[in-house]
N, C-alpha and C positions, 0 to 999 in steps of 0.2 A: 224292596222296591216292587215286590209281587202285588201287593193290594194296588198301586198305581199302575200297574201295567193290565191288571184286570180291569180296571174302571175306564182307562183311557187306551182304546184300542186306534192304533196308528194303522191309517188307509194300506199304507204300503206293506204293514206285517201282516195283512189279509192276503195281497196280492203275493206274498210271496218275499218280498226285496225287505231285507232287514235294514232298519234305520241304523245310522249311526247313535252309539250310546255313550254317554261318558257321567258315571256315577260321582258328585261331588261330595256330596254328606250322607252318612248312613249311621243314625246312632245304632242301629241293629248291628252293623261290621264294626263299628268303631274305627269310620275312615272321615276324614275332611280334610279336603284339597284347599292348600293356602292360596294357590294362585296358577291359573291356567289359562290358555287361549286356543283356538279353533277359528279357521277360516273356510271359506268356501273352496278355494283353492285345492285344500287338502280332502275334503268329504264329498264336494258336489261340484266339481270343475263345470258342469254343464249349466250352472245356476245361470237364470237371466241377468242376476245383479251380484256383484259380489258381497258378502258378508260375513261376518264375524261375532263370535261369543268369546266372551272375556269373563271369569273371575277373580276378583280381587277383595282384599281385606284390608278393613279401614284402620287407621293408626292414630292417636291421638286423643286424651281428652274422654268424653262419654261415648264416642264413636268407636273407640280401642277394641278389635276383635270384631267389629261388623262385617258381612258378608254381602257383597256386593255382586250382581252378575249385571254384565251389560250385554244385551243384543242390539246390535247395528245390521238392519237388513239390505244395508246398501243405501236407502233413503230417510230411514226412520231408526232411531235410536230408543231403546226402553232401557231404564235400569230397574232391575229388582232388587229386593231386600229380603233375602231369606231368613234371615236374622230377626226381623219382624214382622213375622206372620205373614212370609210371601207377598208384603205390599210392594206396590211401584211407586217409586223415589219421583222420577218423573219420566216424561216421554218428549222426545223433540221431534220435529219436522221442519227443516230450513228455519223459518223465523217463527213457525208457531210451538209453542212450551204448552204442552199440559203438566202442570203446576204451578206452585206458589209462592211467595217468599214470607215464609214465616219468621217470626222471632227467634224460634229454636233452629239454631243454626249444625249443629251437629245431627248427623243420624243417629240416634240416641239406642246403646245398647240397653236391651230389656233391663240387666240388671240394676240399672239405675232410674228405673221406674216403680216409685211407689204408688198404686192404684189407688191406696185408701188416702192420701194425702189431700189435703185442702177439702174434707167433706166429701170424698169420693171422686175429685177432679184430678186425679195424679195423672191420669191419661194422657192429659196434654202437655205434660212437660216434654213427652217426645214428638209430639206432633207436627209433622213438616212434609208427609208422604203428600204425593199427587193422589195417590190410593191407599186407602187401607179398609179395611173388612172391620165391621163392628158387630160381636158377638161373642162366641155362639151362645152360649147360656143367655146373654142378654144382651141388648143392644143400645139401651136407653139412657136416661138420667140417672143419678145418683140417689139413692135412700133404702128405706129397710123393706123388707119383702117376707113373705113366710114360706115356709118350705119344711117338709117331714125329714128328722134328722135321722141318725144311725139306731136309735132305741125305736122308732116309730111314731115321736112326738113332734105336734106342731111346733117349730121353731123360727125366731127371727133371724135373717141374714142381711149385712147390707152390701146392697150391689154397688159396685162403681160405675162411673162414665164410659159407656159404649164397650163394655165388657173385657175379656183378656185377650181375645185372639191376635191382636196387633201386635201384642207384647209377647208373643210366645215364639220362640226360635222353630225354625224345622227341622223334624226327624229326619228326612231325607228327601234330597234333590238332585235331580236328574237332568241330562240334557239330552235330547233326542232331536236328529234332523233326518227327515226322509232324503233318501238318495234320487230318488226319481221324481219327476213334476208331479206336484207344483214344489218341491224342494220345502216342506214347511220346517219351520224351525221351533220346537218346543222346549220351555222350560218347566218340567213337573215337580211338585214339593208334596210333601205331607207334612200337617202340623196337628197335633194332637192337643185337645182340651178336655183331659180326663183327669179323674181323680176317684182315692178311694171311699165310698160312701157320697159320692156325687156323680155328675155328669160325666159320661164316656163319651164324648163325643170328637169324631176325627175329620180333618179338612184335607180333601185331595185337591190339588189346582193344575191347572196347564194355562200358562200363558203361552200364546204363539201368535207367529207372524209367518208370513212370506217374503220372500226376497223381492227388493223393491217394492211392494207396497208401500200404502199409506193408511193400513187400519190392521188392526190386531184382535186379538179375540183374550177373555177369561174365562174358562171353564172350569166349574167347580160343584165337587159333591162333596156333603156333608153327610156322615153316615153314624147312627148310633149303635157303637160298639156295645152298650150295655145289655142286659134282658130284661131291663124295665122300661116302659113309656118315658120319653123325655123331651121337656120342653126345649125349642130352639129360637134363637132367633138369629137374621143375617141382614147387614147392609151394607152397602157398598159407598163408601164416603170418600167420593170422586169428588177432587177439590181445584179450583181454575183461579188464578189470577193474571197478571197482564201476561201476553197481549191480549187474550179473548176477552178478558175481565178490563173493562174500561166505561166511562160514563159514557152513555147511550148503547152499552151492548145490550143485547136479548137473549131471555130465555125462551125456548119455545118448546113446545110437546103437546100433542093431543090430549085433552083434560076433559074428565065427566065433571070433576068436582075440586074446587079448591076452599080450603079451610085453613084458616089463620091457628097457630099454634097457642097464641097467647096475645094479650090484648096489644102489646105493642105491636105485633104484626098485625092484628086487625085494624090498625089505626091507619095503616099505609097499603091494605090489600088491594087498593084501585090501582096501583102501578107495580103489584109483585112481580110481572115478568120484566122490568126494567131496571136498568144498573144506574146509580150513582158513580162519580167518581170517588176517589178516598176522601173520607169525609170525617173530621176530628169528632170525636163522641159518638159515633153512632152505636147504636146498639143493636146486637142482630136481631132478625125477621126471618122467622120460620116456615114454613106453608106446606102443608097436609097434601096432598095432591093423589086422586083417583086416576089414573091413565087410562085412556082410550087406544084400542089397539086394531091391526087390520083384522082380514077374516081368518088369518094364519094365527093369529092371537099374539102377534108381534106388535111392539110399541119403539116408539123414536121419542129419544129427548135431544136439544140441542143447546148450545151456548155458541152465539154468533157476535161477532165485532160488531162495532158503532158503524164500519163502511161498508160491512154485508160481504165480505171480500175473504174472511178468514172464519173457520167455526168446526168445532168437534161436535161429533153424534154420538150418541147410544143408544142400541137397538137389542131388544131383548124381549122375552116372551112374560106376559103379565100373569101366564099360570105360574110360573116360577118366582116373579118376583111382582105381587099385585100392587104394591104401593110405593110411591115416589115423592120424596123428601127434597124441599128447596130450599136451602142453607143460604142468606144473604149476610155478609158482614163486610161490607162496604166500610171499613173503619180506616182510619190513616194508615198510612204504608207500614209504619214502624209497629203497628198494633197487629198486622195483618191482613193486608188488604185482600179478601177472599171470598167464592162464593162455592157450594156444594149443590151438588146433583147427585142423588142418594136413593137409587133404586134398593127396594128392600122388601122382606117377608112382612114388614111390618113398619109403624111410624116408631121414629125414636123418644115415645114417651117412656115413662118409667115402667118396667115390666107387668107390675101390678094394675096399673090402668088399661094397658093393652091386653091383658088377659081378660079382664073385666069387660071389655070391648070386643073381644072374642077374634084379637089377632093375632093370638101368640099358637104359632104351630106345634104340633108334636109329630115325634117319629115313634113308630113301633121299634121293638127290638130288631137289630138288623135293618131297617128301612133307611133310605137312600132320600136327599133331598137335592136336585143337581140346580144349579142356576148359571145359565151362560150369556156373558155381554158381549156384544161385537163394536169396538170403537173406532171411528174412522175419522181423519183430518182432513178437511176440505178448504182447500187453497184456489182462490179466484171466485168471481162472483159468479161466473155462471153453475160451478160446483156446488157452490153455497145454496144457490137458488133452489138446483135440483134436489137436495138433500131437505131444504124447507117446504117444498112443494109436496113431497111424501107426508110432511106431519099434516100440512092441509089438507091431504087427501083422507087420510085417516079422520081425523077432525069433523070432515064433508059439514053437513048444514048443523051439527050437534053443537047445541050452545052450552058453555061449561056454567054449571053451578058456582056462583060465587057467593061462600058461606060470609056473614058480615061479623061473625062472632065465633069464638072458639068453640069447639066440641067439648059437650060434658063430660065431664071425666070424674068426678067425685061422688 
């Protein structure tokens, strides 16, 4: 866990107070804890709200052997999946759920995922998380791309949908809790996407919250551990179903430009921020957004319900995640009624397209890319309005450009 300790420095460790630590998984030390639980009573009895962290292992079907970590901060419960790239299965605060009802019901172990199936769409066989990362070598659609092989020749490879990281188990997982105010609860993990004669990328993540809070943070560091410059892509696929998603729900964000990804999306672009109820035969619509930011470079995106008394917001830096994708899939409930709000380093076009358009970043040997997203659940009309007003303030009098046609790609 040395790498994670170096990248993520606890404020309490700086002041001298050692946080509580529990190592749950370590491939380096040949450790995997099957089940475990800790509470505030044992670690931080002065915590303003009672909290708990629980580790369990799923049994049966395709989820046999999948690890879950459930963080309950006394108000908000977050369920993490270290076995699936340190994704977040769901989060729940009262009657507000961050998550959706996928046709995929098991939390599928990566051993059952064949990314190459159905023409490179095998990623969808396990897709049911609230938040999963797409990347790290690529995060777009499937299809052929060029690369330099082990003998220095140009060769062709078949990329698969949304890359590998969401179907790679974490090598290292650790729970840390600060023993002093604000008693922050942290789950840290490391996921390696490395191969011989290929990318050597490493994801270090920390998911954290404070006791009694209605918010939490995901802070990631992607490092190139190779000795050659390496392309990379990361997209945070945050997926929402009911109760936030419903007929009359609204997407809000300060936007500079909106571009439909294809002709189907172009046909409906006038109503891109508004949602239908479950609609049989609906075909997905995807919009590529250039977000605006405040003076500190921070942007804010929101999904708000019809009554405008429940919402979720995502705050992040556009220097770290300059592009935002809106995925609308308001299909029948049995098909997966869902929308995705997805900040990223690029749009989820095929990598060869994003490369041509200058949107595939590179990491020098040993270089790091950091990305932090702060999520908040808003309950009650006044609280929802305050968050919406922040978005209005960032937008100010700047009118977004609405492109009637998709971007020229080929």
